[in-house]
C-alpha positions in Angstrom: 63.5 40.7 136.2 63.2 43.6 133.2 59.9 43.8 133.5 59.8 44.5 137.4 62.3 47.1 136.4 60.4 48.6 133.4 57.6 49.1 136.2 59.8 51.0 138.5 60.8 53.2 135.6 57.1 53.9 134.9 55.6 53.8 138.2 58.4 56.0 140.2 57.9 59.3 138.1 54.0 58.9 139.3 54.9 58.0 142.5 56.9 61.0 143.0 54.9 63.4 141.5 52.0 61.9 144.3 54.9 62.7 147.2 55.7 65.9 146.1 52.4 66.9 145.9 51.3 65.5 149.3 54.5 67.2 150.6 53.5 70.4 149.5 49.8 69.7 150.9 51.5 69.7 154.4 53.6 72.7 153.7 50.6 74.7 152.5 48.9 73.5 155.8 51.4 74.2 158.5 52.4 77.7 156.4 48.7 78.8 156.1 47.9 77.9 160.2 51.5 80.1 161.5 49.9 82.8 159.5 47.7 85.6 161.7 44.9 84.7 158.8 44.5 81.1 158.9 41.1 81.6 160.6 39.9 83.0 157.8 40.3 79.7 155.9 40.2 81.7 152.5 43.7 80.9 151.6 44.0 77.3 152.6 41.3 75.9 149.8 42.9 78.2 147.1 46.2 76.5 147.6 45.0 73.2 148.3 42.9 73.7 144.8 46.0 74.9 142.9 48.3 71.7 144.1 45.6 68.8 143.2 45.4 70.7 139.8 48.9 70.8 139.1 49.4 67.3 140.7 46.7 66.1 138.1 48.0 67.8 134.9 51.7 66.5 135.8 50.2 62.9 136.2 48.7 63.1 133.2 51.7 63.9 131.0 54.0 61.6 132.9 51.6 58.5 131.5 52.9 56.1 129.8 50.7 56.9 127.1 51.0 58.2 123.6 51.0 61.9 122.5 47.6 61.7 121.1 46.3 60.2 124.0 47.8 62.1 126.1 46.4 65.6 123.9 43.1 64.0 124.0 43.1 63.5 128.2 44.4 66.8 128.3 41.9 68.5 126.2 39.0 66.7 127.7 40.1 67.6 131.2 40.3 71.2 129.8 36.6 71.1 128.9 35.5 69.6 131.8 36.7 72.5 133.7 35.9 75.3 131.8 32.3 73.5 131.6 32.7 73.2 135.5 34.1 77.1 136.0 31.4 77.9 133.3 28.7 76.5 135.1 29.3 77.9 138.6 30.0 81.5 137.7 27.7 82.8 138.8 27.5 81.3 142.3 30.8 80.2 143.7 33.4 81.9 141.3 31.6 85.1 142.2 32.0 84.6 145.7 35.0 83.2 145.7 36.2 86.3 143.8 34.2 88.6 146.6 35.9 86.7 149.3 39.7 87.6 147.8 38.6 91.0 147.5 37.2 91.0 151.4 40.4 89.5 152.3 42.2 92.0 150.6 40.3 94.9 152.1 39.7 93.8 155.7 37.3 95.4 156.7 36.2 93.3 159.4 37.7 90.0 161.5 36.0 87.4 163.3 34.7 88.6 166.2 33.4 92.0 165.0 30.1 92.9 165.4 28.7 94.0 162.3 25.4 94.8 160.3 24.4 94.2 156.7 20.8 94.9 155.5 18.8 93.3 158.5 21.5 90.9 159.2 23.3 91.6 162.6 25.8 89.5 164.8 29.2 89.0 165.3 31.3 87.4 163.1 32.8 83.9 163.9 34.9 82.7 160.9 35.1 83.7 156.9 35.7 81.3 154.4 36.4 82.0 150.3 32.9 81.5 149.4 30.9 83.2 152.6 30.9 84.4 156.1 29.2 83.3 158.8 27.9 85.8 161.7 26.3 84.3 165.3 23.3 86.6 165.6 21.8 87.9 168.7 19.7 84.9 169.1 22.9 82.6 169.4 22.1 81.0 165.7 24.6 81.0 163.2 24.2 82.8 160.0 26.0 82.5 156.5 26.4 85.5 154.1 27.2 84.9 150.7 30.4 87.1 150.5 29.1 89.0 147.2 26.8 90.5 149.5 29.0 91.9 151.9 31.0 93.1 148.8 27.3 94.3 147.1 25.7 95.9 150.7 27.0 98.0 152.6 28.5 97.0 156.3 28.5 98.3 159.0 30.9 97.4 161.9 31.1 98.5 165.1 34.4 99.7 166.2 36.4 97.2 168.6 37.6 100.3 170.8 34.4 101.4 171.7 31.5 102.7 169.7 28.2 105.4 170.9 24.9 103.9 172.2 22.0 105.6 172.2 18.1 105.1 173.4 14.6 107.7 171.8 12.3 108.5 173.9 8.9 110.9 173.4 8.2 113.1 176.1 5.0 115.7 176.0 5.2 119.4 175.1 4.4 120.3 178.6 7.7 119.0 179.7 10.7 121.7 178.8 13.2 120.5 177.0 16.0 121.6 179.5 14.4 118.8 181.9 14.4 116.2 180.0 18.1 116.7 179.0 19.0 117.1 182.6 17.4 113.7 183.5 18.9 112.0 179.9 22.2 113.0 180.7 22.1 111.5 184.5 20.6 108.0 182.7 23.6 108.0 180.4 25.8 108.4 183.3 24.3 105.9 185.7 24.3 103.3 182.4 28.1 104.0 182.7 28.3 106.0 179.7 31.2 108.4 179.0 30.7 111.9 177.3 26.7 111.8 177.3 24.9 114.3 175.1 21.0 114.4 174.3 19.8 115.4 170.8 16.0 116.8 170.1 15.6 114.4 167.4 11.8 115.3 166.1 9.0 117.3 166.8 5.9 115.1 166.4 2.1 116.5 166.7 2.3 115.1 169.9 5.2 115.2 171.6 9.1 116.2 171.0 11.4 112.7 170.5 14.9 113.1 172.1 17.6 111.4 171.6 20.3 110.5 174.4 23.6 109.1 172.9 27.1 108.1 175.1 30.3 106.7 174.5 30.4 102.8 175.2 34.4 101.9 176.1 33.9 98.3 175.4 31.5 96.7 173.5 31.6 93.2 174.9 28.5 94.0 176.7 26.5 95.3 173.6 23.3 94.1 174.4 23.3 94.9 178.2 24.6 97.9 177.7 21.5 98.8 175.5 18.9 97.4 177.7 20.7 99.1 180.7 20.6 102.6 178.9 16.9 102.2 178.6 16.4 101.0 182.2 18.2 104.0 183.5 16.2 106.3 181.1 12.8 104.9 182.1 13.4 105.0 186.3 14.8 108.6 185.7 11.4 110.0 183.9 9.2 108.0 185.8 11.2 108.1 189.5 10.7 112.0 188.5 7.1 112.3 187.7 7.5 112.5 183.7 5.6 109.9 182.1 6.6 108.5 178.6 3.5 108.2 176.6 1.3 109.7 173.5 -2.0 111.3 173.3 -3.3 108.7 171.0 -2.8 106.0 173.4 -4.4 107.7 176.0 -7.3 108.7 173.8 -7.5 105.0 172.8 -7.7 104.1 176.2 -9.9 106.8 177.8 -8.1 107.7 180.6 -8.1 110.7 182.8 -6.3 113.3 181.3 -5.1 113.7 184.9 -3.5 110.5 185.4 -0.2 110.0 184.6 0.9 106.6 183.1 3.8 105.6 185.6 4.4 102.6 187.6 3.1 103.5 191.3 6.8 102.3 192.8 9.1 103.6 189.5 12.2 101.5 189.8 15.0 103.0 192.2 17.9 102.2 193.8 20.7 103.4 196.7 19.4 107.4 196.6 17.2 107.4 194.6 19.7 106.3 191.7 18.3 103.9 189.2 19.6 100.2 188.9 21.8 100.0 186.1 23.8 96.5 186.4 22.4 93.4 185.1 23.8 90.1 183.7 25.5 90.0 180.8 24.0 87.6 178.1 26.7 88.1 175.4 29.2 85.3 176.3 26.6 82.8 176.2 25.0 84.4 172.8 28.0 85.0 171.0 30.4 82.3 172.2 31.2 81.0 168.8 32.4 84.8 167.5 33.9 85.1 171.2 36.0 82.2 170.9 37.1 83.3 167.0 37.5 86.6 168.0 40.1 85.3 170.7 41.8 83.1 168.5 42.2 86.0 166.0 43.7 88.1 168.6 46.5 85.6 169.8 47.5 85.1 166.0 47.5 88.8 166.0 49.7 89.2 169.1 51.9 86.3 168.0 53.0 88.4 164.7 54.1 90.7 166.7 56.4 89.2 168.9 57.8 87.3 166.0 58.3 91.1 164.8 60.0 92.2 167.9 61.8 88.8 168.3 63.4 89.6 164.9 64.4 93.3 165.4 65.6 92.3 169.1 67.5 89.8 167.7 69.2 92.0 164.7 70.6 94.7 167.7 71.7 92.3 169.5 74.0 91.3 167.3 75.5 95.4 167.4 74.6 96.1 170.5 77.8 96.6 173.0 78.3 93.8 176.2 76.5 95.8 178.3 73.2 96.5 176.6 73.8 92.6 175.2 72.9 91.8 178.6 69.6 93.7 178.6 68.6 92.4 175.2 69.3 88.7 175.9 67.0 89.1 178.4 64.5 90.5 176.4 64.9 88.2 173.9 64.1 85.6 176.2 61.1 86.9 177.6 60.1 87.4 173.7 60.8 83.4 173.3 58.5 82.6 176.3 55.9 85.0 175.0 56.1 83.5 171.6 55.7 79.8 173.1 52.9 81.0 174.9 50.9 82.2 172.2 51.7 79.2 170.2 50.4 76.5 172.7 47.2 78.6 173.6 46.6 78.4 169.8 46.7 75.1 169.9 44.7 74.3 172.4 42.2 76.8 170.6 42.4 74.9 167.6 42.0 71.7 168.9 39.0 72.5 170.4 37.2 73.7 167.6 
């Protein structure tokens, strides 16, 4: 009986520490998943690592061993941790610190289009040490966070961006005529507030750049392609060739022959066909899913903030205004539950 009592006395503190550690792990998971940045995956592994380290140290301290042995075990653990950190400091620690910096500055979110050096795609997720993007070929590319900190990152604005197309036209065509046709091409492509720049005066031609505001970047690749299509249709449809003298000299063509299609692509009273199927939903499926989850979490936080303020106002409101606030509270609670269910469904799908 005494031996059983001694065993329980010895094991009870150890079991308590393990139980507390498991409870903290569950609390960390619950807390992080409720936050708007849980998809980033930066906070969760860091808190878990701290929790596990604290549990191990507490178990060593509570072990029924002598003080000298306990000190030796703690010293050995410290040496091991120091060696691990020293060996991985050039990779893991550097990228982890860069990940924490990205989390603090928030230069981009899941679903954003970014360009880093020669890499272009949509962000699918962020973790403590790397960031994953989905390229225009639907492939997933992992970028170290240290690269994103040390290199310029171009992030396309979620509320619209400016796209452009470049073309070279001979000096025999007045620039006013080219500008007129390129503005029409930009309008046919669905761009807002278009403008044309004389980009460069080359030896053989004038380089023009037509630009316009694209309100939605959802179909970015298709919009760029459609702009180039409308430029080709406007130029070829109005008898203006897009070709350099070098190309003509190499092929030994008749100078009077224009290099344009015999039947230019026209649609509905001379307007070029600009609408085509958008492949972005298939190409960036992972990024679209991540962006949707991120937006739901942001909207959930906004709903909770508004619900909190409305409840405070309800306590101090008069009887007439209280009824209106009560209906508003019910609407916000329904919206909160909808966001929670939508977030849980997407998490299960992932």
